[in-house]
N, C-alpha and C positions, 0 to 999 in steps of 0.2 A: 768347691774347686776340685776338679777331677784328679784322681791319683795317677801316679806314673803307670800303674797297671792298666787303668782305664784308658789312658791315652794310647798305650801300646795296642790294646784290643781294638780301639777305634781305627787306628792306622792300619792294622791288619785287615779289618773289614773293608776299609776303603780300597786297600790294595787288591783284595779279592774281587771286589766289584769292578775295579778297573780291568782286571784280568778277564773277567766274564764279558765285559763290554767289548774288549779287544777281540775276544774269540768270536762274539756275535758279528762284529764288523767284518770278519773274514769269511762269513758264511757264503756270500755270493761267489767269492773267488774259488772256495772249495767246491761249490756246485758246478762252476764253469769248467773245472779241470779235475781229472782223476789221477792223483799221484803224478802231477806234472804233465799229463797227457790231455789235450783238449777233449772235452766230454763228447763232442761229435764223433771223434775217431773211436773212442771206446764204444759208443753206441753202435757204430758201423760194424765193429768186430763182434759185438754181442749178437747183432742181427744176423750176421753171416754164420756164426756158429750155430744159432738156433735153426736157420734154414737148412744147413748141412745136416744137423741132428734130425730134423724132421724127415729128410730124405732117407736116412738110415733107418729110422723107426718105421716108415712106410714100407721100405724094402723088406724089413723083417716081419712086420705084423700086418701089413695092408692098411689102406687108408681108412677102412671102416672101423678098425680097432685102434687107430691113432689117438693118443691122449696127450694132454699138456705135460703130464708127469714124465712121459717117455722123452719128450723133447728137451725139457729142462734138465733131466737127469743126464742125457748124453752131452748137452751143451755146457753143463756145469754152471748154470745161472739160476737165480732165484725165480720163484713164481711171479713175484712182483715185477721183475725185469721183463718177463715174458708179456705180461699184460700191459706194461708200459709201451710195448711195441706192437702188439697184436690184440685184436678184439677177442678172438677165440681161436681154436685149432683150425677152423675153416679159413680164417683170415690168414693164418700162417701158411696153410696149403696154397692159397691163392698167391701169396708172395713168392713161394717156391716156383709155382707154375709160371707166373709172369717173368720171373728172373730167368728161368730156363728157356722160355720162349725168346727172350732178348738175346741170349747166347746163340740159340739156333738161328734166329733171324739174321744176326750179324754175320754169321758164317755163310749162310745160304745166299744172302744178298750180295756179299762180296764176290763169291764164286760166280753167281748168276751175272753180275755186271761186267765181268771180264770177257764175256763172249758176245758175239754179234748176232747170230741167228737164233731163232726160237728153239730149234732142236739142240744146239750146243749149249744154250743157256740152261735148258732143262737138264741136260746131262751133267753139267757142272754143279747145279744146285742140288740135284739128287745125290750126287757123289758126296757133297759136303754134308748133307743130312745123314747119310749112311755111315760116314766116318765118325760123326758125332755120336751116333748110336753105339758104334763099336767102342768108343772111348768112354762114354758115359751111359752104360746100359740102365743104371738105376734111374737116372733122370729121364731117359727116353721112356722107360716103363711107366714112370709117374705121369708123363705128359700124354702118352698114347693109351695106356691101360687104366691107370688109377683115376685120371681126370674124368672118365665116364661116370664115376660115382661121386664127383665133386658137387659143390653147391651151385646155385643159380648163376653166380658171377663167373665161376670157372667154366660152366657150360656155355655161357654167353661169349666169353673170350675164345673158347675153342671154336665155336661156330663162326666167329669173326675171322679167325685164322684160316679156317677151311674155305670160307668165301673168298679170301684173298688168293688162296691156292687155285681155286676154281677159275678165277679171272686170268691167272697166269697160264693155266693149261688151256683155257678157251682161246687164247691167242693162236693156238695151233690151227684154228679154222682159217686164219688169214694165210698161213703157210701151207695149207692143205694142197696135196697133189692128186688126191683121189677125184674121180669124176663127179661125185655127189658130195657136197659139203656136209659134214656131220652136224647133227642138231646140237644146240647149246647144252643140252642135258648130258652130252657125252663126257664133258669135263668132270661132272659130279660122279659119274660112273667110274671113270678112270681113277680118280682120287680115292673113292671108296674101295676099289679093288686093291690098289697099292697099299693103303693103310691096313686093309684086312690081312694081307700077307705079313706085313711087319708086326701087326698086333698078335697074330698067332705065334710067331716066333718069339716074341717077347714073353708071352704067357708060358711058352715051353722052355724059356731060358736056354735057347739054343746056343751052343758054344761056337757055332760056325760064324765067321766074319760076315757082318751084314753088307759090307761092300761087295761081297760075292753075289748079292741079289741085283746089282746094278744093271747088268745086261738084260735080265729077264724083265725087270720093272720098266726099263726104257723101251723094250720091245712092246710091252703092253700099252705104254703111253702113246707111242707114235703110230701104232697100228691104225687106229681109226682116222688119223689125219694124213699120214704120209704113205700108207699102204703096206702090203705084205713084204715087198722087197726091202724097204727101209727097216721094218720090224725085224726081219731076219738078219739084217746087217748088224743091228744092235746086239744081237746075241753073241757075236764074235768080236765085237770091239772091246778093247780094254777100258776100264773105268778111268776117268780123268784123274790126274795126280793132284789132288787138293791138299792144301797145307794142313798138317795135323798139329793140334795145339795142346795135346796131352799125351799121357802114356796109358795105353789100354791095359787095364788089369781087371779082367772079368771077376765077378763075384764080390763078396763082402770084404775081402782082404785088401781091397784097393786102398792105398795110402792116401791120406787127406791132402798131402802136398805133392802128388805125383807130377803134375805139370810144372810145379816149382822146381822139382829135381831135374826135369828135362831142360828147363830154361837155364838152370845153373850149369848143367853140363855143356851148354852151348857156349859158355865163356862170357867174358865181360861185355862183349858186343851184342849179347842177346837182348831182344826188346824187353824193356823193363817198365813200360807204361802202367802195367797192371800186374799185381801178384795175386795169387789165389789163396784164400783162407777156406779150407775145406774145399767145397766145390764152387764157391762163389768168390768174387773178386773184390779186393779193396785197393784204393789208390796207393801208388808208390810213395807219395808224399807222406801219407799217414803211416805207412810201414816204416819209413825212415825215422819219423819222430819216435815211434814205439821202440825201435832198436836202439836209438840213442839213449832213451830214458832207461831201458833195461840194462845198459852198459854191458852188452853181450861181449864175451871174450872173443867171439868169432867174427869174421867180416860180415857186413850187413847181408850180403846175398847168401852166404853160407848159413847165417842165422835163420834166414827165411826158409831154408830147405832142410833144417836139421831133422825134420820128420815129426816134430812135436808142435801141434797147432797152438797149444797153450803158451808156447814160448813167445808168441806174438803179443801176449797180454803183458801187463805189468803187475808186479806184486812180489810176494816173498817165496823163497824156496829155490834151490838150484835146479837148473835143467841139466840132467845128466848127459843127454845127447848133444845139446847145443852149447853147454859151457856158460850160459848166461843166466838171466833171472827168469824164473818161471812162476806163473800163477795158475792155480788149479781152478780158479773161479773169478770171473769178472763181474762185479756188481757195482 
């Protein structure tokens, strides 16, 4: 017959086993959420932070010397988190390249589509591209300069984009007013010349606004299609007024939430479909969930623009600038 002590020990063991079983049963729920935030949103933020960190590392050291350690050190994530999302550093670079192209394409296509004639479409699209370079010189340098040393997939994507541009420029032959229609290879020459000018200035890190090149580049583009008079006219025409989406801050001291600050300054009626984390964007719905979970003392929009990217994460430690909850690392 068991003693009272034996019964007590047996009960304690059963209680411990029940506690262990309950903890195990909660495993899937803990994996599905991170401190109350859906895992998908945490992953989205981790990815955005690593992409932005990769841009900073490439800007400082060049793509040839880019390492995984540089990326995870700046993004404050673990090596495991990096390899959960990317195969290697080349895969990370490709993700940055593709995401940047998406941003550029969205701007250029929007501006291009608002005009009716080939000439005006090219003017608007070119202006949008140059404004982007003024606002995001690091990303522009990555796409135009560093991509030349990228892997096969980067070069393949670059070639595809250039071919699309060639087709757009080649439409100038249908609008040509010169006596002899230019050959199809003209578009390739025009694109090569225009990008050579931009490439040189990006290498030189010229402080002059790139939008100032608009007239000269347009003159070079229209010359073989519309003639000398039209080319001369472009030199004196002002650049189209395209919508700016960020705050231009040249150099490495550009704040990670610059465009957020601009959007906040526009007031409550500012478009809020997307907020930027670093240089890349996360959905507004995900941002709202994170802010609610962090119990930020400041309003949602002010929390997003407090200047501390880590504020958008969840975890321990006060955010001095934002007044909410800050995490130095998301894993």
